[in-house]
PDB file with SEQRES, HELIX, SHEET and CRYST1 records, atoms N, CA, C and O in Angstrom:
SEQRES   1 A   83  MET LYS VAL LYS LEU ARG VAL THR VAL MET LYS LYS PRO          
SEQRES   2 A   83  GLY VAL LEU ASP PRO GLU GLY LYS ALA ILE GLY ARG ALA          
SEQRES   3 A   83  LEU ALA HIS LEU GLY PHE ALA GLY VAL GLU GLU VAL ARG          
SEQRES   4 A   83  ALA GLY LYS VAL ILE GLU LEU ASP LEU ASP ALA GLU SER          
SEQRES   5 A   83  GLU ALA ALA ALA GLU ALA ALA ALA ARG GLU MET ALA GLU          
SEQRES   6 A   83  ARG LEU LEU ALA ASN GLY VAL ILE GLU ARG PHE ARG ILE          
SEQRES   7 A   83  GLU ARG LEU ALA ALA                                          
HELIX    1 AA1 PRO A   18  HIS A   29  1                                  12    
HELIX    2 AA2 GLU A   53  MET A   63  1                                  11    
HELIX    3 AA3 ALA A   64  LEU A   68  3                                   5    
SHEET    1 AA1 3 GLY A  41  ASP A  49  0                                        
SHEET    2 AA1 3 LYS A   2  LYS A  11 -1                                        
SHEET    3 AA1 3 GLU A  74  LEU A  81 -1                                        
CRYST1    1.000    1.000    1.000  90.00  90.00  90.00 P 1           1          
ATOM      1  N   MET A   1      50.356  21.311 -25.367  1.00  0.00           N  
ATOM      2  CA  MET A   1      49.648  22.476 -25.061  1.00  0.00           C  
ATOM      3  C   MET A   1      48.206  22.093 -24.704  1.00  0.00           C  
ATOM      4  O   MET A   1      47.627  21.164 -25.267  1.00  0.00           O  
ATOM      5  N   LYS A   2      47.637  22.863 -23.723  1.00  0.00           N  
ATOM      6  CA  LYS A   2      46.295  22.558 -23.279  1.00  0.00           C  
ATOM      7  C   LYS A   2      45.364  23.339 -24.147  1.00  0.00           C  
ATOM      8  O   LYS A   2      45.594  24.530 -24.358  1.00  0.00           O  
ATOM      9  N   VAL A   3      44.301  22.722 -24.674  1.00  0.00           N  
ATOM     10  CA  VAL A   3      43.211  23.389 -25.552  1.00  0.00           C  
ATOM     11  C   VAL A   3      41.926  22.937 -24.979  1.00  0.00           C  
ATOM     12  O   VAL A   3      41.679  21.772 -24.665  1.00  0.00           O  
ATOM     13  N   LYS A   4      41.073  24.013 -24.858  1.00  0.00           N  
ATOM     14  CA  LYS A   4      39.619  23.728 -24.376  1.00  0.00           C  
ATOM     15  C   LYS A   4      38.793  24.122 -25.578  1.00  0.00           C  
ATOM     16  O   LYS A   4      38.819  25.226 -26.121  1.00  0.00           O  
ATOM     17  N   LEU A   5      37.993  22.994 -25.956  1.00  0.00           N  
ATOM     18  CA  LEU A   5      37.028  23.111 -27.120  1.00  0.00           C  
ATOM     19  C   LEU A   5      35.607  22.773 -26.769  1.00  0.00           C  
ATOM     20  O   LEU A   5      35.348  21.968 -25.875  1.00  0.00           O  
ATOM     21  N   ARG A   6      34.699  23.382 -27.465  1.00  0.00           N  
ATOM     22  CA  ARG A   6      33.212  23.036 -27.233  1.00  0.00           C  
ATOM     23  C   ARG A   6      32.716  22.499 -28.551  1.00  0.00           C  
ATOM     24  O   ARG A   6      32.859  23.138 -29.594  1.00  0.00           O  
ATOM     25  N   VAL A   7      32.118  21.291 -28.496  1.00  0.00           N  
ATOM     26  CA  VAL A   7      31.511  20.680 -29.631  1.00  0.00           C  
ATOM     27  C   VAL A   7      29.996  20.890 -29.461  1.00  0.00           C  
ATOM     28  O   VAL A   7      29.459  20.416 -28.460  1.00  0.00           O  
ATOM     29  N   THR A   8      29.274  21.562 -30.358  1.00  0.00           N  
ATOM     30  CA  THR A   8      27.891  21.710 -30.268  1.00  0.00           C  
ATOM     31  C   THR A   8      27.284  20.874 -31.426  1.00  0.00           C  
ATOM     32  O   THR A   8      27.666  20.996 -32.589  1.00  0.00           O  
ATOM     33  N   VAL A   9      26.290  19.997 -31.020  1.00  0.00           N  
ATOM     34  CA  VAL A   9      25.683  19.014 -31.887  1.00  0.00           C  
ATOM     35  C   VAL A   9      24.198  19.356 -31.949  1.00  0.00           C  
ATOM     36  O   VAL A   9      23.528  19.416 -30.918  1.00  0.00           O  
ATOM     37  N   MET A  10      23.701  19.571 -33.116  1.00  0.00           N  
ATOM     38  CA  MET A  10      22.307  19.920 -33.416  1.00  0.00           C  
ATOM     39  C   MET A  10      21.786  19.023 -34.512  1.00  0.00           C  
ATOM     40  O   MET A  10      22.550  18.521 -35.336  1.00  0.00           O  
ATOM     41  N   LYS A  11      20.449  18.819 -34.519  1.00  0.00           N  
ATOM     42  CA  LYS A  11      19.806  18.025 -35.595  1.00  0.00           C  
ATOM     43  C   LYS A  11      19.962  18.926 -36.877  1.00  0.00           C  
ATOM     44  O   LYS A  11      19.955  20.155 -36.809  1.00  0.00           O  
ATOM     45  N   LYS A  12      20.091  18.278 -37.959  1.00  0.00           N  
ATOM     46  CA  LYS A  12      20.154  18.945 -39.320  1.00  0.00           C  
ATOM     47  C   LYS A  12      18.756  19.542 -39.594  1.00  0.00           C  
ATOM     48  O   LYS A  12      17.755  19.047 -39.077  1.00  0.00           O  
ATOM     49  N   PRO A  13      18.700  20.625 -40.425  1.00  0.00           N  
ATOM     50  CA  PRO A  13      17.446  21.214 -40.820  1.00  0.00           C  
ATOM     51  C   PRO A  13      16.583  20.094 -41.488  1.00  0.00           C  
ATOM     52  O   PRO A  13      17.095  19.275 -42.251  1.00  0.00           O  
ATOM     53  N   GLY A  14      15.425  20.090 -41.212  1.00  0.00           N  
ATOM     54  CA  GLY A  14      14.433  19.093 -41.746  1.00  0.00           C  
ATOM     55  C   GLY A  14      14.336  17.845 -41.051  1.00  0.00           C  
ATOM     56  O   GLY A  14      13.475  17.034 -41.392  1.00  0.00           O  
ATOM     57  N   VAL A  15      15.194  17.585 -40.035  1.00  0.00           N  
ATOM     58  CA  VAL A  15      15.080  16.393 -39.163  1.00  0.00           C  
ATOM     59  C   VAL A  15      14.036  16.744 -38.016  1.00  0.00           C  
ATOM     60  O   VAL A  15      14.047  17.832 -37.442  1.00  0.00           O  
ATOM     61  N   LEU A  16      13.237  15.844 -37.767  1.00  0.00           N  
ATOM     62  CA  LEU A  16      12.262  16.090 -36.692  1.00  0.00           C  
ATOM     63  C   LEU A  16      13.034  16.172 -35.381  1.00  0.00           C  
ATOM     64  O   LEU A  16      13.988  15.436 -35.131  1.00  0.00           O  
ATOM     65  N   ASP A  17      12.532  17.179 -34.496  1.00  0.00           N  
ATOM     66  CA  ASP A  17      13.118  17.373 -33.213  1.00  0.00           C  
ATOM     67  C   ASP A  17      12.045  17.310 -32.189  1.00  0.00           C  
ATOM     68  O   ASP A  17      11.562  18.374 -31.802  1.00  0.00           O  
ATOM     69  N   PRO A  18      11.614  16.180 -31.705  1.00  0.00           N  
ATOM     70  CA  PRO A  18      10.559  16.101 -30.760  1.00  0.00           C  
ATOM     71  C   PRO A  18      10.876  16.788 -29.403  1.00  0.00           C  
ATOM     72  O   PRO A  18       9.998  17.364 -28.761  1.00  0.00           O  
ATOM     73  N   GLU A  19      12.107  16.707 -29.011  1.00  0.00           N  
ATOM     74  CA  GLU A  19      12.517  17.434 -27.818  1.00  0.00           C  
ATOM     75  C   GLU A  19      12.394  18.913 -27.871  1.00  0.00           C  
ATOM     76  O   GLU A  19      11.998  19.539 -26.888  1.00  0.00           O  
ATOM     77  N   GLY A  20      12.728  19.508 -29.012  1.00  0.00           N  
ATOM     78  CA  GLY A  20      12.545  20.891 -29.314  1.00  0.00           C  
ATOM     79  C   GLY A  20      11.157  21.292 -29.334  1.00  0.00           C  
ATOM     80  O   GLY A  20      10.777  22.352 -28.838  1.00  0.00           O  
ATOM     81  N   LYS A  21      10.369  20.429 -29.919  1.00  0.00           N  
ATOM     82  CA  LYS A  21       8.879  20.769 -29.973  1.00  0.00           C  
ATOM     83  C   LYS A  21       8.269  20.748 -28.570  1.00  0.00           C  
ATOM     84  O   LYS A  21       7.485  21.631 -28.222  1.00  0.00           O  
ATOM     85  N   ALA A  22       8.622  19.752 -27.774  1.00  0.00           N  
ATOM     86  CA  ALA A  22       8.094  19.753 -26.433  1.00  0.00           C  
ATOM     87  C   ALA A  22       8.493  21.014 -25.598  1.00  0.00           C  
ATOM     88  O   ALA A  22       7.672  21.575 -24.872  1.00  0.00           O  
ATOM     89  N   ILE A  23       9.736  21.422 -25.724  1.00  0.00           N  
ATOM     90  CA  ILE A  23      10.214  22.635 -25.081  1.00  0.00           C  
ATOM     91  C   ILE A  23       9.480  23.757 -25.572  1.00  0.00           C  
ATOM     92  O   ILE A  23       9.094  24.588 -24.751  1.00  0.00           O  
ATOM     93  N   GLY A  24       9.217  23.915 -26.833  1.00  0.00           N  
ATOM     94  CA  GLY A  24       8.447  25.022 -27.388  1.00  0.00           C  
ATOM     95  C   GLY A  24       7.003  25.148 -26.826  1.00  0.00           C  
ATOM     96  O   GLY A  24       6.489  26.231 -26.546  1.00  0.00           O  
ATOM     97  N   ARG A  25       6.379  23.904 -26.684  1.00  0.00           N  
ATOM     98  CA  ARG A  25       4.988  23.870 -26.178  1.00  0.00           C  
ATOM     99  C   ARG A  25       5.096  24.252 -24.635  1.00  0.00           C  
ATOM    100  O   ARG A  25       4.220  24.953 -24.129  1.00  0.00           O  
ATOM    101  N   ALA A  26       6.085  23.826 -23.957  1.00  0.00           N  
ATOM    102  CA  ALA A  26       6.134  24.077 -22.520  1.00  0.00           C  
ATOM    103  C   ALA A  26       6.402  25.643 -22.352  1.00  0.00           C  
ATOM    104  O   ALA A  26       5.859  26.259 -21.434  1.00  0.00           O  
ATOM    105  N   LEU A  27       7.178  26.214 -23.179  1.00  0.00           N  
ATOM    106  CA  LEU A  27       7.450  27.683 -23.034  1.00  0.00           C  
ATOM    107  C   LEU A  27       6.144  28.449 -23.276  1.00  0.00           C  
ATOM    108  O   LEU A  27       5.785  29.372 -22.544  1.00  0.00           O  
ATOM    109  N   ALA A  28       5.403  27.991 -24.412  1.00  0.00           N  
ATOM    110  CA  ALA A  28       4.104  28.714 -24.697  1.00  0.00           C  
ATOM    111  C   ALA A  28       3.151  28.574 -23.477  1.00  0.00           C  
ATOM    112  O   ALA A  28       2.441  29.507 -23.102  1.00  0.00           O  
ATOM    113  N   HIS A  29       3.179  27.279 -22.843  1.00  0.00           N  
ATOM    114  CA  HIS A  29       2.261  27.060 -21.774  1.00  0.00           C  
ATOM    115  C   HIS A  29       2.623  27.910 -20.546  1.00  0.00           C  
ATOM    116  O   HIS A  29       1.768  28.197 -19.708  1.00  0.00           O  
ATOM    117  N   LEU A  30       3.903  28.308 -20.450  1.00  0.00           N  
ATOM    118  CA  LEU A  30       4.331  29.099 -19.327  1.00  0.00           C  
ATOM    119  C   LEU A  30       4.109  30.635 -19.669  1.00  0.00           C  
ATOM    120  O   LEU A  30       4.423  31.488 -18.838  1.00  0.00           O  
ATOM    121  N   GLY A  31       3.610  30.952 -20.799  1.00  0.00           N  
ATOM    122  CA  GLY A  31       3.359  32.316 -21.170  1.00  0.00           C  
ATOM    123  C   GLY A  31       4.462  33.112 -21.950  1.00  0.00           C  
ATOM    124  O   GLY A  31       4.414  34.335 -22.089  1.00  0.00           O  
ATOM    125  N   PHE A  32       5.448  32.324 -22.442  1.00  0.00           N  
ATOM    126  CA  PHE A  32       6.471  32.980 -23.298  1.00  0.00           C  
ATOM    127  C   PHE A  32       6.022  33.112 -24.726  1.00  0.00           C  
ATOM    128  O   PHE A  32       6.052  32.141 -25.483  1.00  0.00           O  
ATOM    129  N   ALA A  33       5.619  34.258 -25.094  1.00  0.00           N  
ATOM    130  CA  ALA A  33       5.065  34.538 -26.512  1.00  0.00           C  
ATOM    131  C   ALA A  33       6.168  34.839 -27.416  1.00  0.00           C  
ATOM    132  O   ALA A  33       7.225  35.315 -27.001  1.00  0.00           O  
ATOM    133  N   GLY A  34       5.931  34.553 -28.735  1.00  0.00           N  
ATOM    134  CA  GLY A  34       6.853  34.931 -29.716  1.00  0.00           C  
ATOM    135  C   GLY A  34       7.933  33.832 -30.079  1.00  0.00           C  
ATOM    136  O   GLY A  34       8.776  34.065 -30.946  1.00  0.00           O  
ATOM    137  N   VAL A  35       7.894  32.729 -29.452  1.00  0.00           N  
ATOM    138  CA  VAL A  35       8.887  31.693 -29.678  1.00  0.00           C  
ATOM    139  C   VAL A  35       8.380  30.953 -30.846  1.00  0.00           C  
ATOM    140  O   VAL A  35       7.375  30.257 -30.707  1.00  0.00           O  
ATOM    141  N   GLU A  36       8.976  31.036 -31.981  1.00  0.00           N  
ATOM    142  CA  GLU A  36       8.472  30.475 -33.195  1.00  0.00           C  
ATOM    143  C   GLU A  36       9.002  29.032 -33.405  1.00  0.00           C  
ATOM    144  O   GLU A  36       8.264  28.194 -33.923  1.00  0.00           O  
ATOM    145  N   GLU A  37      10.251  28.722 -33.020  1.00  0.00           N  
ATOM    146  CA  GLU A  37      10.839  27.434 -33.203  1.00  0.00           C  
ATOM    147  C   GLU A  37      11.830  27.175 -32.124  1.00  0.00           C  
ATOM    148  O   GLU A  37      12.544  28.094 -31.723  1.00  0.00           O  
ATOM    149  N   VAL A  38      11.917  25.912 -31.608  1.00  0.00           N  
ATOM    150  CA  VAL A  38      12.911  25.553 -30.683  1.00  0.00           C  
ATOM    151  C   VAL A  38      13.606  24.377 -31.139  1.00  0.00           C  
ATOM    152  O   VAL A  38      12.954  23.371 -31.419  1.00  0.00           O  
ATOM    153  N   ARG A  39      15.001  24.397 -31.256  1.00  0.00           N  
ATOM    154  CA  ARG A  39      15.787  23.126 -31.579  1.00  0.00           C  
ATOM    155  C   ARG A  39      16.609  22.729 -30.358  1.00  0.00           C  
ATOM    156  O   ARG A  39      17.249  23.566 -29.720  1.00  0.00           O  
ATOM    157  N   ALA A  40      16.580  21.495 -30.063  1.00  0.00           N  
ATOM    158  CA  ALA A  40      17.405  21.038 -28.845  1.00  0.00           C  
ATOM    159  C   ALA A  40      18.588  20.289 -29.382  1.00  0.00           C  
ATOM    160  O   ALA A  40      18.521  19.588 -30.392  1.00  0.00           O  
ATOM    161  N   GLY A  41      19.653  20.459 -28.682  1.00  0.00           N  
ATOM    162  CA  GLY A  41      20.913  19.759 -29.036  1.00  0.00           C  
ATOM    163  C   GLY A  41      21.756  19.438 -27.820  1.00  0.00           C  
ATOM    164  O   GLY A  41      21.228  19.423 -26.708  1.00  0.00           O  
ATOM    165  N   LYS A  42      22.997  19.191 -27.976  1.00  0.00           N  
ATOM    166  CA  LYS A  42      23.885  18.907 -26.905  1.00  0.00           C  
ATOM    167  C   LYS A  42      25.275  19.619 -27.030  1.00  0.00           C  
ATOM    168  O   LYS A  42      25.752  19.902 -28.129  1.00  0.00           O  
ATOM    169  N   VAL A  43      25.867  19.878 -25.899  1.00  0.00           N  
ATOM    170  CA  VAL A  43      27.148  20.565 -25.851  1.00  0.00           C  
ATOM    171  C   VAL A  43      28.071  19.686 -25.106  1.00  0.00           C  
ATOM    172  O   VAL A  43      27.763  19.170 -24.032  1.00  0.00           O  
ATOM    173  N   ILE A  44      29.265  19.515 -25.722  1.00  0.00           N  
ATOM    174  CA  ILE A  44      30.296  18.698 -25.118  1.00  0.00           C  
ATOM    175  C   ILE A  44      31.563  19.544 -25.021  1.00  0.00           C  
ATOM    176  O   ILE A  44      32.055  19.972 -26.065  1.00  0.00           O  
ATOM    177  N   GLU A  45      32.135  19.819 -23.820  1.00  0.00           N  
ATOM    178  CA  GLU A  45      33.403  20.521 -23.645  1.00  0.00           C  
ATOM    179  C   GLU A  45      34.484  19.525 -23.508  1.00  0.00           C  
ATOM    180  O   GLU A  45      34.325  18.529 -22.803  1.00  0.00           O  
ATOM    181  N   LEU A  46      35.570  19.752 -24.150  1.00  0.00           N  
ATOM    182  CA  LEU A  46      36.634  18.884 -24.108  1.00  0.00           C  
ATOM    183  C   LEU A  46      37.986  19.668 -23.650  1.00  0.00           C  
ATOM    184  O   LEU A  46      38.286  20.733 -24.191  1.00  0.00           O  
ATOM    185  N   ASP A  47      38.705  19.148 -22.731  1.00  0.00           N  
ATOM    186  CA  ASP A  47      39.986  19.686 -22.375  1.00  0.00           C  
ATOM    187  C   ASP A  47      41.044  18.754 -22.937  1.00  0.00           C  
ATOM    188  O   ASP A  47      41.220  17.654 -22.413  1.00  0.00           O  
ATOM    189  N   LEU A  48      41.767  19.159 -24.001  1.00  0.00           N  
ATOM    190  CA  LEU A  48      42.724  18.283 -24.666  1.00  0.00           C  
ATOM    191  C   LEU A  48      44.123  18.737 -24.494  1.00  0.00           C  
ATOM    192  O   LEU A  48      44.423  19.931 -24.468  1.00  0.00           O  
ATOM    193  N   ASP A  49      45.022  17.718 -24.372  1.00  0.00           N  
ATOM    194  CA  ASP A  49      46.477  18.020 -24.461  1.00  0.00           C  
ATOM    195  C   ASP A  49      46.954  17.673 -25.788  1.00  0.00           C  
ATOM    196  O   ASP A  49      46.996  16.494 -26.139  1.00  0.00           O  
ATOM    197  N   ALA A  50      47.325  18.640 -26.564  1.00  0.00           N  
ATOM    198  CA  ALA A  50      47.716  18.392 -27.962  1.00  0.00           C  
ATOM    199  C   ALA A  50      48.946  19.054 -28.322  1.00  0.00           C  
ATOM    200  O   ALA A  50      49.393  19.919 -27.569  1.00  0.00           O  
ATOM    201  N   GLU A  51      49.562  18.737 -29.420  1.00  0.00           N  
ATOM    202  CA  GLU A  51      50.746  19.465 -29.903  1.00  0.00           C  
ATOM    203  C   GLU A  51      50.566  20.863 -30.326  1.00  0.00           C  
ATOM    204  O   GLU A  51      51.449  21.714 -30.219  1.00  0.00           O  
ATOM    205  N   SER A  52      49.310  21.087 -30.843  1.00  0.00           N  
ATOM    206  CA  SER A  52      48.923  22.427 -31.398  1.00  0.00           C  
ATOM    207  C   SER A  52      47.416  22.575 -31.378  1.00  0.00           C  
ATOM    208  O   SER A  52      46.680  21.602 -31.213  1.00  0.00           O  
ATOM    209  N   GLU A  53      46.960  23.841 -31.552  1.00  0.00           N  
ATOM    210  CA  GLU A  53      45.504  24.032 -31.585  1.00  0.00           C  
ATOM    211  C   GLU A  53      44.963  23.266 -32.807  1.00  0.00           C  
ATOM    212  O   GLU A  53      43.884  22.687 -32.679  1.00  0.00           O  
ATOM    213  N   ALA A  54      45.610  23.213 -33.963  1.00  0.00           N  
ATOM    214  CA  ALA A  54      45.053  22.498 -35.176  1.00  0.00           C  
ATOM    215  C   ALA A  54      44.986  21.035 -34.831  1.00  0.00           C  
ATOM    216  O   ALA A  54      44.018  20.393 -35.238  1.00  0.00           O  
ATOM    217  N   ALA A  55      45.989  20.407 -34.070  1.00  0.00           N  
ATOM    218  CA  ALA A  55      45.902  19.053 -33.724  1.00  0.00           C  
ATOM    219  C   ALA A  55      44.718  18.711 -32.871  1.00  0.00           C  
ATOM    220  O   ALA A  55      44.046  17.692 -33.033  1.00  0.00           O  
ATOM    221  N   ALA A  56      44.487  19.681 -31.892  1.00  0.00           N  
ATOM    222  CA  ALA A  56      43.347  19.440 -31.002  1.00  0.00           C  
ATOM    223  C   ALA A  56      42.051  19.439 -31.739  1.00  0.00           C  
ATOM    224  O   ALA A  56      41.225  18.536 -31.606  1.00  0.00           O  
ATOM    225  N   GLU A  57      41.878  20.560 -32.587  1.00  0.00           N  
ATOM    226  CA  GLU A  57      40.673  20.632 -33.441  1.00  0.00           C  
ATOM    227  C   GLU A  57      40.528  19.385 -34.343  1.00  0.00           C  
ATOM    228  O   GLU A  57      39.405  18.933 -34.564  1.00  0.00           O  
ATOM    229  N   ALA A  58      41.514  18.880 -34.812  1.00  0.00           N  
ATOM    230  CA  ALA A  58      41.414  17.609 -35.737  1.00  0.00           C  
ATOM    231  C   ALA A  58      40.971  16.543 -34.861  1.00  0.00           C  
ATOM    232  O   ALA A  58      40.081  15.792 -35.261  1.00  0.00           O  
ATOM    233  N   ALA A  59      41.499  16.382 -33.683  1.00  0.00           N  
ATOM    234  CA  ALA A  59      41.160  15.260 -32.780  1.00  0.00           C  
ATOM    235  C   ALA A  59      39.587  15.446 -32.380  1.00  0.00           C  
ATOM    236  O   ALA A  59      38.824  14.481 -32.338  1.00  0.00           O  
ATOM    237  N   ALA A  60      39.200  16.715 -32.106  1.00  0.00           N  
ATOM    238  CA  ALA A  60      37.826  16.917 -31.782  1.00  0.00           C  
ATOM    239  C   ALA A  60      36.861  16.553 -32.925  1.00  0.00           C  
ATOM    240  O   ALA A  60      35.805  15.945 -32.745  1.00  0.00           O  
ATOM    241  N   ARG A  61      37.338  17.000 -34.169  1.00  0.00           N  
ATOM    242  CA  ARG A  61      36.583  16.669 -35.345  1.00  0.00           C  
ATOM    243  C   ARG A  61      36.353  15.082 -35.490  1.00  0.00           C  
ATOM    244  O   ARG A  61      35.255  14.571 -35.711  1.00  0.00           O  
ATOM    245  N   GLU A  62      37.471  14.440 -35.343  1.00  0.00           N  
ATOM    246  CA  GLU A  62      37.356  12.944 -35.417  1.00  0.00           C  
ATOM    247  C   GLU A  62      36.429  12.324 -34.348  1.00  0.00           C  
ATOM    248  O   GLU A  62      35.683  11.380 -34.608  1.00  0.00           O  
ATOM    249  N   MET A  63      36.513  12.901 -33.138  1.00  0.00           N  
ATOM    250  CA  MET A  63      35.613  12.469 -32.049  1.00  0.00           C  
ATOM    251  C   MET A  63      34.134  12.710 -32.460  1.00  0.00           C  
ATOM    252  O   MET A  63      33.269  11.847 -32.308  1.00  0.00           O  
ATOM    253  N   ALA A  64      33.918  13.834 -32.946  1.00  0.00           N  
ATOM    254  CA  ALA A  64      32.500  14.251 -33.351  1.00  0.00           C  
ATOM    255  C   ALA A  64      32.065  13.324 -34.425  1.00  0.00           C  
ATOM    256  O   ALA A  64      30.951  12.804 -34.357  1.00  0.00           O  
ATOM    257  N   GLU A  65      32.886  13.079 -35.430  1.00  0.00           N  
ATOM    258  CA  GLU A  65      32.442  12.231 -36.641  1.00  0.00           C  
ATOM    259  C   GLU A  65      32.255  10.779 -36.191  1.00  0.00           C  
ATOM    260  O   GLU A  65      31.378  10.083 -36.703  1.00  0.00           O  
ATOM    261  N   ARG A  66      33.049  10.331 -35.266  1.00  0.00           N  
ATOM    262  CA  ARG A  66      33.019   8.895 -34.880  1.00  0.00           C  
ATOM    263  C   ARG A  66      32.011   8.600 -33.784  1.00  0.00           C  
ATOM    264  O   ARG A  66      31.427   7.517 -33.774  1.00  0.00           O  
ATOM    265  N   LEU A  67      31.788   9.528 -32.861  1.00  0.00           N  
ATOM    266  CA  LEU A  67      31.004   9.296 -31.665  1.00  0.00           C  
ATOM    267  C   LEU A  67      29.942  10.337 -31.232  1.00  0.00           C  
ATOM    268  O   LEU A  67      28.794  10.011 -30.930  1.00  0.00           O  
ATOM    269  N   LEU A  68      30.380  11.554 -31.224  1.00  0.00           N  
ATOM    270  CA  LEU A  68      29.579  12.591 -30.605  1.00  0.00           C  
ATOM    271  C   LEU A  68      28.376  13.035 -31.388  1.00  0.00           C  
ATOM    272  O   LEU A  68      27.382  13.495 -30.827  1.00  0.00           O  
ATOM    273  N   ALA A  69      28.478  12.891 -32.708  1.00  0.00           N  
ATOM    274  CA  ALA A  69      27.347  13.298 -33.583  1.00  0.00           C  
ATOM    275  C   ALA A  69      27.002  12.143 -34.547  1.00  0.00           C  
ATOM    276  O   ALA A  69      27.901  11.433 -34.996  1.00  0.00           O  
ATOM    277  N   ASN A  70      25.717  11.951 -34.865  1.00  0.00           N  
ATOM    278  CA  ASN A  70      25.271  11.059 -35.901  1.00  0.00           C  
ATOM    279  C   ASN A  70      25.263  11.774 -37.154  1.00  0.00           C  
ATOM    280  O   ASN A  70      24.372  12.593 -37.382  1.00  0.00           O  
ATOM    281  N   GLY A  71      26.216  11.523 -38.017  1.00  0.00           N  
ATOM    282  CA  GLY A  71      26.183  12.284 -39.274  1.00  0.00           C  
ATOM    283  C   GLY A  71      25.073  12.215 -40.263  1.00  0.00           C  
ATOM    284  O   GLY A  71      24.942  13.010 -41.194  1.00  0.00           O  
ATOM    285  N   VAL A  72      24.289  11.226 -40.007  1.00  0.00           N  
ATOM    286  CA  VAL A  72      23.132  11.154 -40.865  1.00  0.00           C  
ATOM    287  C   VAL A  72      22.077  12.198 -40.529  1.00  0.00           C  
ATOM    288  O   VAL A  72      21.443  12.761 -41.422  1.00  0.00           O  
ATOM    289  N   ILE A  73      21.894  12.450 -39.250  1.00  0.00           N  
ATOM    290  CA  ILE A  73      20.840  13.373 -38.802  1.00  0.00           C  
ATOM    291  C   ILE A  73      21.256  14.587 -38.065  1.00  0.00           C  
ATOM    292  O   ILE A  73      20.444  15.449 -37.729  1.00  0.00           O  
ATOM    293  N   GLU A  74      22.593  14.657 -37.801  1.00  0.00           N  
ATOM    294  CA  GLU A  74      23.119  15.723 -36.909  1.00  0.00           C  
ATOM    295  C   GLU A  74      24.283  16.410 -37.560  1.00  0.00           C  
ATOM    296  O   GLU A  74      24.991  15.812 -38.370  1.00  0.00           O  
ATOM    297  N   ARG A  75      24.484  17.628 -37.224  1.00  0.00           N  
ATOM    298  CA  ARG A  75      25.605  18.427 -37.637  1.00  0.00           C  
ATOM    299  C   ARG A  75      26.383  18.850 -36.406  1.00  0.00           C  
ATOM    300  O   ARG A  75      25.822  18.764 -35.313  1.00  0.00           O  
ATOM    301  N   PHE A  76      27.578  19.281 -36.486  1.00  0.00           N  
ATOM    302  CA  PHE A  76      28.335  19.682 -35.311  1.00  0.00           C  
ATOM    303  C   PHE A  76      29.205  20.946 -35.667  1.00  0.00           C  
ATOM    304  O   PHE A  76      29.585  21.183 -36.814  1.00  0.00           O  
ATOM    305  N   ARG A  77      29.479  21.717 -34.600  1.00  0.00           N  
ATOM    306  CA  ARG A  77      30.329  22.851 -34.712  1.00  0.00           C  
ATOM    307  C   ARG A  77      31.395  22.756 -33.553  1.00  0.00           C  
ATOM    308  O   ARG A  77      31.084  22.363 -32.429  1.00  0.00           O  
ATOM    309  N   ILE A  78      32.612  23.123 -33.885  1.00  0.00           N  
ATOM    310  CA  ILE A  78      33.743  23.104 -32.922  1.00  0.00           C  
ATOM    311  C   ILE A  78      34.226  24.539 -32.692  1.00  0.00           C  
ATOM    312  O   ILE A  78      34.569  25.236 -33.647  1.00  0.00           O  
ATOM    313  N   GLU A  79      34.257  25.016 -31.342  1.00  0.00           N  
ATOM    314  CA  GLU A  79      34.735  26.289 -31.071  1.00  0.00           C  
ATOM    315  C   GLU A  79      35.796  26.206 -30.025  1.00  0.00           C  
ATOM    316  O   GLU A  79      35.673  25.399 -29.104  1.00  0.00           O  
ATOM    317  N   ARG A  80      36.889  27.040 -30.118  1.00  0.00           N  
ATOM    318  CA  ARG A  80      37.872  27.130 -29.163  1.00  0.00           C  
ATOM    319  C   ARG A  80      37.387  27.947 -28.000  1.00  0.00           C  
ATOM    320  O   ARG A  80      36.771  28.984 -28.246  1.00  0.00           O  
ATOM    321  N   LEU A  81      37.599  27.589 -26.774  1.00  0.00           N  
ATOM    322  CA  LEU A  81      37.248  28.397 -25.503  1.00  0.00           C  
ATOM    323  C   LEU A  81      38.574  28.856 -24.881  1.00  0.00           C  
ATOM    324  O   LEU A  81      39.659  28.310 -25.082  1.00  0.00           O  
ATOM    325  N   ALA A  82      38.364  29.897 -24.124  1.00  0.00           N  
ATOM    326  CA  ALA A  82      39.460  30.585 -23.434  1.00  0.00           C  
ATOM    327  C   ALA A  82      39.901  29.586 -22.382  1.00  0.00           C  
ATOM    328  O   ALA A  82      39.028  28.964 -21.777  1.00  0.00           O  
ATOM    329  N   ALA A  83      41.216  29.374 -22.107  1.00  0.00           N  
ATOM    330  CA  ALA A  83      41.740  28.505 -21.176  1.00  0.00           C  
ATOM    331  C   ALA A  83      41.433  28.938 -19.793  1.00  0.00           C  
ATOM    332  O   ALA A  83      41.829  28.273 -18.836  1.00  0.00           O  
TER     333      ALA A  83                                                      
END                                                                             
């Protein structure tokens, strides 16, 4: 079965995010008021061929743990997308 998943990787709370800080400063410089905090991350979309949705999610979790996210400073979330 074909399964489309999105893995979102973000820095853990308390971990410095210089890219997010730079984006926040740029937004303020452009006149966008009220932006209190910006966190930057990455999004990876996977199209997997798996036996089941559970198998696809297990594979994506292993990918995230082994390569896509640095478990020391990042956390990840996996979402199923419409095919």
